mmCIF entry with sequence, helices, sheets and N, C-alpha, C, O atoms, coordinates in Angstrom:
data_MODEL
# 
_entry.id   MODEL 
# 
_entity.id                         1 
_entity.type                       polymer 
_entity.pdbx_number_of_molecules   1 
# 
_entity_poly.entity_id                      1 
_entity_poly.type                           'polypeptide(L)' 
_entity_poly.nstd_linkage                   no 
_entity_poly.nstd_monomer                   no 
_entity_poly.pdbx_seq_one_letter_code       
;(UNK)(UNK)(UNK)(UNK)(UNK)(UNK)(UNK)(UNK)(UNK)(UNK)(UNK)(UNK)(UNK)(UNK)(UNK)(UNK)
(UNK)(UNK)(UNK)(UNK)(UNK)(UNK)(UNK)(UNK)(UNK)(UNK)(UNK)(UNK)(UNK)(UNK)(UNK)(UNK)
(UNK)(UNK)(UNK)(UNK)(UNK)(UNK)(UNK)(UNK)(UNK)(UNK)(UNK)(UNK)(UNK)(UNK)(UNK)(UNK)
(UNK)(UNK)(UNK)
;
_entity_poly.pdbx_seq_one_letter_code_can   XXXXXXXXXXXXXXXXXXXXXXXXXXXXXXXXXXXXXXXXXXXXXXXXXXX 
_entity_poly.pdbx_strand_id                 A 
# 
loop_
_entity_poly_seq.entity_id 
_entity_poly_seq.num 
_entity_poly_seq.mon_id 
_entity_poly_seq.hetero 
1 1  UNK n 
1 2  UNK n 
1 3  UNK n 
1 4  UNK n 
1 5  UNK n 
1 6  UNK n 
1 7  UNK n 
1 8  UNK n 
1 9  UNK n 
1 10 UNK n 
1 11 UNK n 
1 12 UNK n 
1 13 UNK n 
1 14 UNK n 
1 15 UNK n 
1 16 UNK n 
1 17 UNK n 
1 18 UNK n 
1 19 UNK n 
1 20 UNK n 
1 21 UNK n 
1 22 UNK n 
1 23 UNK n 
1 24 UNK n 
1 25 UNK n 
1 26 UNK n 
1 27 UNK n 
1 28 UNK n 
1 29 UNK n 
1 30 UNK n 
1 31 UNK n 
1 32 UNK n 
1 33 UNK n 
1 34 UNK n 
1 35 UNK n 
1 36 UNK n 
1 37 UNK n 
1 38 UNK n 
1 39 UNK n 
1 40 UNK n 
1 41 UNK n 
1 42 UNK n 
1 43 UNK n 
1 44 UNK n 
1 45 UNK n 
1 46 UNK n 
1 47 UNK n 
1 48 UNK n 
1 49 UNK n 
1 50 UNK n 
1 51 UNK n 
# 
_struct_asym.id          A 
_struct_asym.entity_id   1 
# 
loop_
_struct_conf.conf_type_id 
_struct_conf.id 
_struct_conf.pdbx_PDB_helix_id 
_struct_conf.beg_label_comp_id 
_struct_conf.beg_label_asym_id 
_struct_conf.beg_label_seq_id 
_struct_conf.pdbx_beg_PDB_ins_code 
_struct_conf.end_label_comp_id 
_struct_conf.end_label_asym_id 
_struct_conf.end_label_seq_id 
_struct_conf.pdbx_end_PDB_ins_code 
_struct_conf.beg_auth_comp_id 
_struct_conf.beg_auth_asym_id 
_struct_conf.beg_auth_seq_id 
_struct_conf.end_auth_comp_id 
_struct_conf.end_auth_asym_id 
_struct_conf.end_auth_seq_id 
_struct_conf.pdbx_PDB_helix_class 
_struct_conf.details 
_struct_conf.pdbx_PDB_helix_length 
HELX_P HELX_P1 AA1 UNK A 3  ? UNK A 15 ? UNK A 3  UNK A 15 1 ? 13 
HELX_P HELX_P2 AA2 UNK A 22 ? UNK A 42 ? UNK A 22 UNK A 42 1 ? 21 
# 
_struct_conf_type.id          HELX_P 
_struct_conf_type.criteria    ? 
_struct_conf_type.reference   ? 
# 
loop_
_atom_site.group_PDB 
_atom_site.id 
_atom_site.type_symbol 
_atom_site.label_atom_id 
_atom_site.label_alt_id 
_atom_site.label_comp_id 
_atom_site.label_asym_id 
_atom_site.label_entity_id 
_atom_site.label_seq_id 
_atom_site.pdbx_PDB_ins_code 
_atom_site.Cartn_x 
_atom_site.Cartn_y 
_atom_site.Cartn_z 
_atom_site.occupancy 
_atom_site.B_iso_or_equiv 
_atom_site.pdbx_formal_charge 
_atom_site.auth_seq_id 
_atom_site.auth_comp_id 
_atom_site.auth_asym_id 
_atom_site.auth_atom_id 
_atom_site.pdbx_PDB_model_num 
ATOM 1   N N  . UNK A 1 1  ? 15.866  7.052  -8.087  1.00 0.00 ? 1  UNK A N  1 
ATOM 2   C CA . UNK A 1 1  ? 14.952  7.304  -9.220  1.00 0.00 ? 1  UNK A CA 1 
ATOM 3   C C  . UNK A 1 1  ? 15.443  8.573  -9.981  1.00 0.00 ? 1  UNK A C  1 
ATOM 4   O O  . UNK A 1 1  ? 15.767  9.605  -9.393  1.00 0.00 ? 1  UNK A O  1 
ATOM 5   N N  . UNK A 1 2  ? 15.474  8.422  -11.296 1.00 0.00 ? 2  UNK A N  1 
ATOM 6   C CA . UNK A 1 2  ? 15.961  9.537  -12.110 1.00 0.00 ? 2  UNK A CA 1 
ATOM 7   C C  . UNK A 1 2  ? 14.924  10.670 -12.262 1.00 0.00 ? 2  UNK A C  1 
ATOM 8   O O  . UNK A 1 2  ? 13.757  10.432 -11.951 1.00 0.00 ? 2  UNK A O  1 
ATOM 9   N N  . UNK A 1 3  ? 15.253  11.799 -12.688 1.00 0.00 ? 3  UNK A N  1 
ATOM 10  C CA . UNK A 1 3  ? 14.398  12.889 -12.955 1.00 0.00 ? 3  UNK A CA 1 
ATOM 11  C C  . UNK A 1 3  ? 13.372  12.517 -13.999 1.00 0.00 ? 3  UNK A C  1 
ATOM 12  O O  . UNK A 1 3  ? 12.188  12.824 -13.861 1.00 0.00 ? 3  UNK A O  1 
ATOM 13  N N  . UNK A 1 4  ? 13.829  11.859 -15.040 1.00 0.00 ? 4  UNK A N  1 
ATOM 14  C CA . UNK A 1 4  ? 12.890  11.338 -16.116 1.00 0.00 ? 4  UNK A CA 1 
ATOM 15  C C  . UNK A 1 4  ? 11.822  10.438 -15.492 1.00 0.00 ? 4  UNK A C  1 
ATOM 16  O O  . UNK A 1 4  ? 10.630  10.565 -15.775 1.00 0.00 ? 4  UNK A O  1 
ATOM 17  N N  . UNK A 1 5  ? 12.270  9.558  -14.666 1.00 0.00 ? 5  UNK A N  1 
ATOM 18  C CA . UNK A 1 5  ? 11.321  8.591  -14.044 1.00 0.00 ? 5  UNK A CA 1 
ATOM 19  C C  . UNK A 1 5  ? 10.334  9.328  -13.151 1.00 0.00 ? 5  UNK A C  1 
ATOM 20  O O  . UNK A 1 5  ? 9.152   8.984  -13.111 1.00 0.00 ? 5  UNK A O  1 
ATOM 21  N N  . UNK A 1 6  ? 10.814  10.343 -12.434 1.00 0.00 ? 6  UNK A N  1 
ATOM 22  C CA . UNK A 1 6  ? 9.891   11.046 -11.555 1.00 0.00 ? 6  UNK A CA 1 
ATOM 23  C C  . UNK A 1 6  ? 8.897   11.874 -12.350 1.00 0.00 ? 6  UNK A C  1 
ATOM 24  O O  . UNK A 1 6  ? 7.730   11.956 -11.968 1.00 0.00 ? 6  UNK A O  1 
ATOM 25  N N  . UNK A 1 7  ? 9.332   12.501 -13.465 1.00 0.00 ? 7  UNK A N  1 
ATOM 26  C CA . UNK A 1 7  ? 8.420   13.284 -14.290 1.00 0.00 ? 7  UNK A CA 1 
ATOM 27  C C  . UNK A 1 7  ? 7.445   12.335 -15.000 1.00 0.00 ? 7  UNK A C  1 
ATOM 28  O O  . UNK A 1 7  ? 6.278   12.701 -15.136 1.00 0.00 ? 7  UNK A O  1 
ATOM 29  N N  . UNK A 1 8  ? 7.835   11.176 -15.448 1.00 0.00 ? 8  UNK A N  1 
ATOM 30  C CA . UNK A 1 8  ? 6.901   10.240 -16.042 1.00 0.00 ? 8  UNK A CA 1 
ATOM 31  C C  . UNK A 1 8  ? 5.863   9.766  -15.081 1.00 0.00 ? 8  UNK A C  1 
ATOM 32  O O  . UNK A 1 8  ? 4.685   9.669  -15.424 1.00 0.00 ? 8  UNK A O  1 
ATOM 33  N N  . UNK A 1 9  ? 6.284   9.469  -13.877 1.00 0.00 ? 9  UNK A N  1 
ATOM 34  C CA . UNK A 1 9  ? 5.371   9.042  -12.822 1.00 0.00 ? 9  UNK A CA 1 
ATOM 35  C C  . UNK A 1 9  ? 4.367   10.122 -12.441 1.00 0.00 ? 9  UNK A C  1 
ATOM 36  O O  . UNK A 1 9  ? 3.196   9.840  -12.188 1.00 0.00 ? 9  UNK A O  1 
ATOM 37  N N  . UNK A 1 10 ? 4.851   11.377 -12.406 1.00 0.00 ? 10 UNK A N  1 
ATOM 38  C CA . UNK A 1 10 ? 3.968   12.490 -12.135 1.00 0.00 ? 10 UNK A CA 1 
ATOM 39  C C  . UNK A 1 10 ? 2.956   12.612 -13.246 1.00 0.00 ? 10 UNK A C  1 
ATOM 40  O O  . UNK A 1 10 ? 1.772   12.821 -12.981 1.00 0.00 ? 10 UNK A O  1 
ATOM 41  N N  . UNK A 1 11 ? 3.392   12.487 -14.487 1.00 0.00 ? 11 UNK A N  1 
ATOM 42  C CA . UNK A 1 11 ? 2.461   12.505 -15.633 1.00 0.00 ? 11 UNK A CA 1 
ATOM 43  C C  . UNK A 1 11 ? 1.316   11.482 -15.416 1.00 0.00 ? 11 UNK A C  1 
ATOM 44  O O  . UNK A 1 11 ? 0.139   11.827 -15.521 1.00 0.00 ? 11 UNK A O  1 
ATOM 45  N N  . UNK A 1 12 ? 1.672   10.276 -15.125 1.00 0.00 ? 12 UNK A N  1 
ATOM 46  C CA . UNK A 1 12 ? 0.699   9.214  -14.931 1.00 0.00 ? 12 UNK A CA 1 
ATOM 47  C C  . UNK A 1 12 ? -0.231  9.565  -13.765 1.00 0.00 ? 12 UNK A C  1 
ATOM 48  O O  . UNK A 1 12 ? -1.448  9.401  -13.860 1.00 0.00 ? 12 UNK A O  1 
ATOM 49  N N  . UNK A 1 13 ? 0.344   10.042 -12.684 1.00 0.00 ? 13 UNK A N  1 
ATOM 50  C CA . UNK A 1 13 ? -0.522  10.375 -11.521 1.00 0.00 ? 13 UNK A CA 1 
ATOM 51  C C  . UNK A 1 13 ? -1.541  11.482 -11.858 1.00 0.00 ? 13 UNK A C  1 
ATOM 52  O O  . UNK A 1 13 ? -2.663  11.477 -11.351 1.00 0.00 ? 13 UNK A O  1 
ATOM 53  N N  . UNK A 1 14 ? -1.125  12.445 -12.732 1.00 0.00 ? 14 UNK A N  1 
ATOM 54  C CA . UNK A 1 14 ? -2.008  13.537 -13.049 1.00 0.00 ? 14 UNK A CA 1 
ATOM 55  C C  . UNK A 1 14 ? -3.031  13.178 -14.173 1.00 0.00 ? 14 UNK A C  1 
ATOM 56  O O  . UNK A 1 14 ? -4.066  13.835 -14.284 1.00 0.00 ? 14 UNK A O  1 
ATOM 57  N N  . UNK A 1 15 ? -2.753  12.182 -14.970 1.00 0.00 ? 15 UNK A N  1 
ATOM 58  C CA . UNK A 1 15 ? -3.589  11.842 -16.120 1.00 0.00 ? 15 UNK A CA 1 
ATOM 59  C C  . UNK A 1 15 ? -4.332  10.575 -16.057 1.00 0.00 ? 15 UNK A C  1 
ATOM 60  O O  . UNK A 1 15 ? -5.167  10.309 -16.921 1.00 0.00 ? 15 UNK A O  1 
ATOM 61  N N  . UNK A 1 16 ? -4.067  9.758  -15.059 1.00 0.00 ? 16 UNK A N  1 
ATOM 62  C CA . UNK A 1 16 ? -4.794  8.503  -14.868 1.00 0.00 ? 16 UNK A CA 1 
ATOM 63  C C  . UNK A 1 16 ? -6.178  8.711  -14.340 1.00 0.00 ? 16 UNK A C  1 
ATOM 64  O O  . UNK A 1 16 ? -6.500  9.721  -13.714 1.00 0.00 ? 16 UNK A O  1 
ATOM 65  N N  . UNK A 1 17 ? -7.013  7.683  -14.624 1.00 0.00 ? 17 UNK A N  1 
ATOM 66  C CA . UNK A 1 17 ? -8.380  7.785  -14.142 1.00 0.00 ? 17 UNK A CA 1 
ATOM 67  C C  . UNK A 1 17 ? -8.641  6.520  -13.319 1.00 0.00 ? 17 UNK A C  1 
ATOM 68  O O  . UNK A 1 17 ? -8.060  5.465  -13.570 1.00 0.00 ? 17 UNK A O  1 
ATOM 69  N N  . UNK A 1 18 ? -9.556  6.659  -12.303 1.00 0.00 ? 18 UNK A N  1 
ATOM 70  C CA . UNK A 1 18 ? -9.922  5.464  -11.518 1.00 0.00 ? 18 UNK A CA 1 
ATOM 71  C C  . UNK A 1 18 ? -10.358 4.315  -12.443 1.00 0.00 ? 18 UNK A C  1 
ATOM 72  O O  . UNK A 1 18 ? -11.133 4.499  -13.382 1.00 0.00 ? 18 UNK A O  1 
ATOM 73  N N  . UNK A 1 19 ? -9.856  3.193  -12.153 1.00 0.00 ? 19 UNK A N  1 
ATOM 74  C CA . UNK A 1 19 ? -10.234 2.014  -12.984 1.00 0.00 ? 19 UNK A CA 1 
ATOM 75  C C  . UNK A 1 19 ? -9.294  1.731  -14.144 1.00 0.00 ? 19 UNK A C  1 
ATOM 76  O O  . UNK A 1 19 ? -9.425  0.713  -14.824 1.00 0.00 ? 19 UNK A O  1 
ATOM 77  N N  . UNK A 1 20 ? -8.340  2.638  -14.368 1.00 0.00 ? 20 UNK A N  1 
ATOM 78  C CA . UNK A 1 20 ? -7.389  2.312  -15.452 1.00 0.00 ? 20 UNK A CA 1 
ATOM 79  C C  . UNK A 1 20 ? -6.594  1.027  -15.067 1.00 0.00 ? 20 UNK A C  1 
ATOM 80  O O  . UNK A 1 20 ? -6.191  0.848  -13.918 1.00 0.00 ? 20 UNK A O  1 
ATOM 81  N N  . UNK A 1 21 ? -6.395  0.167  -16.051 1.00 0.00 ? 21 UNK A N  1 
ATOM 82  C CA . UNK A 1 21 ? -5.703  -1.085 -15.805 1.00 0.00 ? 21 UNK A CA 1 
ATOM 83  C C  . UNK A 1 21 ? -4.221  -0.830 -15.570 1.00 0.00 ? 21 UNK A C  1 
ATOM 84  O O  . UNK A 1 21 ? -3.699  0.207  -15.981 1.00 0.00 ? 21 UNK A O  1 
ATOM 85  N N  . UNK A 1 22 ? -3.544  -1.751 -14.921 1.00 0.00 ? 22 UNK A N  1 
ATOM 86  C CA . UNK A 1 22 ? -2.138  -1.666 -14.733 1.00 0.00 ? 22 UNK A CA 1 
ATOM 87  C C  . UNK A 1 22 ? -1.366  -1.546 -16.026 1.00 0.00 ? 22 UNK A C  1 
ATOM 88  O O  . UNK A 1 22 ? -0.354  -0.851 -16.115 1.00 0.00 ? 22 UNK A O  1 
ATOM 89  N N  . UNK A 1 23 ? -1.886  -2.260 -17.050 1.00 0.00 ? 23 UNK A N  1 
ATOM 90  C CA . UNK A 1 23 ? -1.286  -2.237 -18.376 1.00 0.00 ? 23 UNK A CA 1 
ATOM 91  C C  . UNK A 1 23 ? -1.316  -0.840 -18.989 1.00 0.00 ? 23 UNK A C  1 
ATOM 92  O O  . UNK A 1 23 ? -0.340  -0.373 -19.574 1.00 0.00 ? 23 UNK A O  1 
ATOM 93  N N  . UNK A 1 24 ? -2.503  -0.172 -18.831 1.00 0.00 ? 24 UNK A N  1 
ATOM 94  C CA . UNK A 1 24 ? -2.647  1.154  -19.330 1.00 0.00 ? 24 UNK A CA 1 
ATOM 95  C C  . UNK A 1 24 ? -1.711  2.130  -18.610 1.00 0.00 ? 24 UNK A C  1 
ATOM 96  O O  . UNK A 1 24 ? -1.083  2.983  -19.237 1.00 0.00 ? 24 UNK A O  1 
ATOM 97  N N  . UNK A 1 25 ? -1.629  1.990  -17.288 1.00 0.00 ? 25 UNK A N  1 
ATOM 98  C CA . UNK A 1 25 ? -0.810  2.893  -16.512 1.00 0.00 ? 25 UNK A CA 1 
ATOM 99  C C  . UNK A 1 25 ? 0.684   2.691  -16.915 1.00 0.00 ? 25 UNK A C  1 
ATOM 100 O O  . UNK A 1 25 ? 1.444   3.651  -17.041 1.00 0.00 ? 25 UNK A O  1 
ATOM 101 N N  . UNK A 1 26 ? 1.058   1.431  -17.106 1.00 0.00 ? 26 UNK A N  1 
ATOM 102 C CA . UNK A 1 26 ? 2.478   1.152  -17.500 1.00 0.00 ? 26 UNK A CA 1 
ATOM 103 C C  . UNK A 1 26 ? 2.763   1.726  -18.889 1.00 0.00 ? 26 UNK A C  1 
ATOM 104 O O  . UNK A 1 26 ? 3.847   2.256  -19.132 1.00 0.00 ? 26 UNK A O  1 
ATOM 105 N N  . UNK A 1 27 ? 1.791   1.621  -19.799 1.00 0.00 ? 27 UNK A N  1 
ATOM 106 C CA . UNK A 1 27 ? 1.910   2.185  -21.120 1.00 0.00 ? 27 UNK A CA 1 
ATOM 107 C C  . UNK A 1 27 ? 2.029   3.698  -21.076 1.00 0.00 ? 27 UNK A C  1 
ATOM 108 O O  . UNK A 1 27 ? 2.844   4.273  -21.799 1.00 0.00 ? 27 UNK A O  1 
ATOM 109 N N  . UNK A 1 28 ? 1.214   4.370  -20.223 1.00 0.00 ? 28 UNK A N  1 
ATOM 110 C CA . UNK A 1 28 ? 1.286   5.813  -20.081 1.00 0.00 ? 28 UNK A CA 1 
ATOM 111 C C  . UNK A 1 28 ? 2.641   6.195  -19.579 1.00 0.00 ? 28 UNK A C  1 
ATOM 112 O O  . UNK A 1 28 ? 3.260   7.134  -20.078 1.00 0.00 ? 28 UNK A O  1 
ATOM 113 N N  . UNK A 1 29 ? 3.111   5.462  -18.581 1.00 0.00 ? 29 UNK A N  1 
ATOM 114 C CA . UNK A 1 29 ? 4.439   5.766  -17.976 1.00 0.00 ? 29 UNK A CA 1 
ATOM 115 C C  . UNK A 1 29 ? 5.570   5.621  -19.036 1.00 0.00 ? 29 UNK A C  1 
ATOM 116 O O  . UNK A 1 29 ? 6.418   6.506  -19.155 1.00 0.00 ? 29 UNK A O  1 
ATOM 117 N N  . UNK A 1 30 ? 5.577   4.530  -19.784 1.00 0.00 ? 30 UNK A N  1 
ATOM 118 C CA . UNK A 1 30 ? 6.590   4.310  -20.786 1.00 0.00 ? 30 UNK A CA 1 
ATOM 119 C C  . UNK A 1 30 ? 6.559   5.359  -21.885 1.00 0.00 ? 30 UNK A C  1 
ATOM 120 O O  . UNK A 1 30 ? 7.610   5.828  -22.323 1.00 0.00 ? 30 UNK A O  1 
ATOM 121 N N  . UNK A 1 31 ? 5.385   5.727  -22.331 1.00 0.00 ? 31 UNK A N  1 
ATOM 122 C CA . UNK A 1 31 ? 5.227   6.748  -23.387 1.00 0.00 ? 31 UNK A CA 1 
ATOM 123 C C  . UNK A 1 31 ? 5.751   8.086  -22.869 1.00 0.00 ? 31 UNK A C  1 
ATOM 124 O O  . UNK A 1 31 ? 6.483   8.783  -23.572 1.00 0.00 ? 31 UNK A O  1 
ATOM 125 N N  . UNK A 1 32 ? 5.376   8.443  -21.639 1.00 0.00 ? 32 UNK A N  1 
ATOM 126 C CA . UNK A 1 32 ? 5.820   9.728  -21.069 1.00 0.00 ? 32 UNK A CA 1 
ATOM 127 C C  . UNK A 1 32 ? 7.361   9.725  -20.914 1.00 0.00 ? 32 UNK A C  1 
ATOM 128 O O  . UNK A 1 32 ? 8.013   10.707 -21.271 1.00 0.00 ? 32 UNK A O  1 
ATOM 129 N N  . UNK A 1 33 ? 7.935   8.644  -20.394 1.00 0.00 ? 33 UNK A N  1 
ATOM 130 C CA . UNK A 1 33 ? 9.387   8.525  -20.220 1.00 0.00 ? 33 UNK A CA 1 
ATOM 131 C C  . UNK A 1 33 ? 10.045  8.693  -21.544 1.00 0.00 ? 33 UNK A C  1 
ATOM 132 O O  . UNK A 1 33 ? 11.008  9.457  -21.616 1.00 0.00 ? 33 UNK A O  1 
ATOM 133 N N  . UNK A 1 34 ? 9.621   8.055  -22.605 1.00 0.00 ? 34 UNK A N  1 
ATOM 134 C CA . UNK A 1 34 ? 10.229  8.086  -23.902 1.00 0.00 ? 34 UNK A CA 1 
ATOM 135 C C  . UNK A 1 34 ? 10.160  9.539  -24.447 1.00 0.00 ? 34 UNK A C  1 
ATOM 136 O O  . UNK A 1 34 ? 11.145  10.061 -24.969 1.00 0.00 ? 34 UNK A O  1 
ATOM 137 N N  . UNK A 1 35 ? 8.968   10.176 -24.312 1.00 0.00 ? 35 UNK A N  1 
ATOM 138 C CA . UNK A 1 35 ? 8.846   11.571 -24.814 1.00 0.00 ? 35 UNK A CA 1 
ATOM 139 C C  . UNK A 1 35 ? 9.742   12.556 -24.060 1.00 0.00 ? 35 UNK A C  1 
ATOM 140 O O  . UNK A 1 35 ? 10.329  13.454 -24.664 1.00 0.00 ? 35 UNK A O  1 
ATOM 141 N N  . UNK A 1 36 ? 9.844   12.388 -22.759 1.00 0.00 ? 36 UNK A N  1 
ATOM 142 C CA . UNK A 1 36 ? 10.697  13.229 -21.941 1.00 0.00 ? 36 UNK A CA 1 
ATOM 143 C C  . UNK A 1 36 ? 12.145  13.095 -22.345 1.00 0.00 ? 36 UNK A C  1 
ATOM 144 O O  . UNK A 1 36 ? 12.849  14.090 -22.516 1.00 0.00 ? 36 UNK A O  1 
ATOM 145 N N  . UNK A 1 37 ? 12.582  11.871 -22.496 1.00 0.00 ? 37 UNK A N  1 
ATOM 146 C CA . UNK A 1 37 ? 13.994  11.594 -22.875 1.00 0.00 ? 37 UNK A CA 1 
ATOM 147 C C  . UNK A 1 37 ? 14.286  12.123 -24.248 1.00 0.00 ? 37 UNK A C  1 
ATOM 148 O O  . UNK A 1 37 ? 15.339  12.721 -24.468 1.00 0.00 ? 37 UNK A O  1 
ATOM 149 N N  . UNK A 1 38 ? 13.380  11.918 -25.182 1.00 0.00 ? 38 UNK A N  1 
ATOM 150 C CA . UNK A 1 38 ? 13.591  12.431 -26.545 1.00 0.00 ? 38 UNK A CA 1 
ATOM 151 C C  . UNK A 1 38 ? 13.605  13.950 -26.567 1.00 0.00 ? 38 UNK A C  1 
ATOM 152 O O  . UNK A 1 38 ? 14.517  14.519 -27.169 1.00 0.00 ? 38 UNK A O  1 
ATOM 153 N N  . UNK A 1 39 ? 12.699  14.613 -25.981 1.00 0.00 ? 39 UNK A N  1 
ATOM 154 C CA . UNK A 1 39 ? 12.677  16.020 -25.917 1.00 0.00 ? 39 UNK A CA 1 
ATOM 155 C C  . UNK A 1 39 ? 13.894  16.632 -25.227 1.00 0.00 ? 39 UNK A C  1 
ATOM 156 O O  . UNK A 1 39 ? 14.419  17.655 -25.666 1.00 0.00 ? 39 UNK A O  1 
ATOM 157 N N  . UNK A 1 40 ? 14.326  16.011 -24.171 1.00 0.00 ? 40 UNK A N  1 
ATOM 158 C CA . UNK A 1 40 ? 15.498  16.483 -23.467 1.00 0.00 ? 40 UNK A CA 1 
ATOM 159 C C  . UNK A 1 40 ? 16.760  16.400 -24.353 1.00 0.00 ? 40 UNK A C  1 
ATOM 160 O O  . UNK A 1 40 ? 17.595  17.304 -24.368 1.00 0.00 ? 40 UNK A O  1 
ATOM 161 N N  . UNK A 1 41 ? 16.860  15.282 -25.084 1.00 0.00 ? 41 UNK A N  1 
ATOM 162 C CA . UNK A 1 41 ? 18.010  15.099 -25.953 1.00 0.00 ? 41 UNK A CA 1 
ATOM 163 C C  . UNK A 1 41 ? 17.929  16.134 -27.110 1.00 0.00 ? 41 UNK A C  1 
ATOM 164 O O  . UNK A 1 41 ? 18.957  16.686 -27.502 1.00 0.00 ? 41 UNK A O  1 
ATOM 165 N N  . UNK A 1 42 ? 16.737  16.397 -27.651 1.00 0.00 ? 42 UNK A N  1 
ATOM 166 C CA . UNK A 1 42 ? 16.591  17.315 -28.760 1.00 0.00 ? 42 UNK A CA 1 
ATOM 167 C C  . UNK A 1 42 ? 16.908  18.757 -28.338 1.00 0.00 ? 42 UNK A C  1 
ATOM 168 O O  . UNK A 1 42 ? 17.449  19.533 -29.126 1.00 0.00 ? 42 UNK A O  1 
ATOM 169 N N  . UNK A 1 43 ? 16.575  19.102 -27.120 1.00 0.00 ? 43 UNK A N  1 
ATOM 170 C CA . UNK A 1 43 ? 16.742  20.421 -26.591 1.00 0.00 ? 43 UNK A CA 1 
ATOM 171 C C  . UNK A 1 43 ? 18.042  20.667 -25.823 1.00 0.00 ? 43 UNK A C  1 
ATOM 172 O O  . UNK A 1 43 ? 18.293  21.739 -25.272 1.00 0.00 ? 43 UNK A O  1 
ATOM 173 N N  . UNK A 1 44 ? 18.866  19.582 -25.822 1.00 0.00 ? 44 UNK A N  1 
ATOM 174 C CA . UNK A 1 44 ? 20.154  19.710 -25.156 1.00 0.00 ? 44 UNK A CA 1 
ATOM 175 C C  . UNK A 1 44 ? 20.109  20.074 -23.635 1.00 0.00 ? 44 UNK A C  1 
ATOM 176 O O  . UNK A 1 44 ? 20.980  20.776 -23.121 1.00 0.00 ? 44 UNK A O  1 
ATOM 177 N N  . UNK A 1 45 ? 19.086  19.580 -22.966 1.00 0.00 ? 45 UNK A N  1 
ATOM 178 C CA . UNK A 1 45 ? 18.929  19.774 -21.561 1.00 0.00 ? 45 UNK A CA 1 
ATOM 179 C C  . UNK A 1 45 ? 18.284  21.085 -21.175 1.00 0.00 ? 45 UNK A C  1 
ATOM 180 O O  . UNK A 1 45 ? 18.094  21.372 -19.993 1.00 0.00 ? 45 UNK A O  1 
ATOM 181 N N  . UNK A 1 46 ? 17.936  21.910 -22.212 1.00 0.00 ? 46 UNK A N  1 
ATOM 182 C CA . UNK A 1 46 ? 17.199  23.218 -21.862 1.00 0.00 ? 46 UNK A CA 1 
ATOM 183 C C  . UNK A 1 46 ? 15.746  22.936 -21.598 1.00 0.00 ? 46 UNK A C  1 
ATOM 184 O O  . UNK A 1 46 ? 15.231  21.885 -21.978 1.00 0.00 ? 46 UNK A O  1 
ATOM 185 N N  . UNK A 1 47 ? 15.100  23.841 -20.967 1.00 0.00 ? 47 UNK A N  1 
ATOM 186 C CA . UNK A 1 47 ? 13.708  23.710 -20.668 1.00 0.00 ? 47 UNK A CA 1 
ATOM 187 C C  . UNK A 1 47 ? 12.893  23.538 -21.936 1.00 0.00 ? 47 UNK A C  1 
ATOM 188 O O  . UNK A 1 47 ? 13.248  24.103 -22.970 1.00 0.00 ? 47 UNK A O  1 
ATOM 189 N N  . UNK A 1 48 ? 11.811  22.775 -21.886 1.00 0.00 ? 48 UNK A N  1 
ATOM 190 C CA . UNK A 1 48 ? 10.950  22.480 -23.064 1.00 0.00 ? 48 UNK A CA 1 
ATOM 191 C C  . UNK A 1 48 ? 9.572   22.189 -22.557 1.00 0.00 ? 48 UNK A C  1 
ATOM 192 O O  . UNK A 1 48 ? 9.364   21.954 -21.366 1.00 0.00 ? 48 UNK A O  1 
ATOM 193 N N  . UNK A 1 49 ? 8.605   22.206 -23.496 1.00 0.00 ? 49 UNK A N  1 
ATOM 194 C CA . UNK A 1 49 ? 7.217   21.869 -23.225 1.00 0.00 ? 49 UNK A CA 1 
ATOM 195 C C  . UNK A 1 49 ? 6.724   20.937 -24.247 1.00 0.00 ? 49 UNK A C  1 
ATOM 196 O O  . UNK A 1 49 ? 7.103   21.031 -25.414 1.00 0.00 ? 49 UNK A O  1 
ATOM 197 N N  . UNK A 1 50 ? 5.829   19.972 -23.823 1.00 0.00 ? 50 UNK A N  1 
ATOM 198 C CA . UNK A 1 50 ? 5.176   19.052 -24.777 1.00 0.00 ? 50 UNK A CA 1 
ATOM 199 C C  . UNK A 1 50 ? 4.164   19.750 -25.636 1.00 0.00 ? 50 UNK A C  1 
ATOM 200 O O  . UNK A 1 50 ? 3.793   19.239 -26.693 1.00 0.00 ? 50 UNK A O  1 
ATOM 201 N N  . UNK A 1 51 ? 3.704   20.911 -25.210 1.00 0.00 ? 51 UNK A N  1 
ATOM 202 C CA . UNK A 1 51 ? 2.634   21.644 -25.889 1.00 0.00 ? 51 UNK A CA 1 
ATOM 203 C C  . UNK A 1 51 ? 3.110   22.295 -27.110 1.00 0.00 ? 51 UNK A C  1 
ATOM 204 O O  . UNK A 1 51 ? 2.333   22.954 -27.801 1.00 0.00 ? 51 UNK A O  1 
# 
């Protein structure tokens, strides 16, 4: 598992609610993964924050 995948999974674990559908969880994961990859590319691998 890549670091991006682990970070996206952690995001879902921290932000999901009981009863969220599998589709919602997958969407959260994909969105987080895309944002992480985009930010990492924009910042050239340096530390960054979504905030």
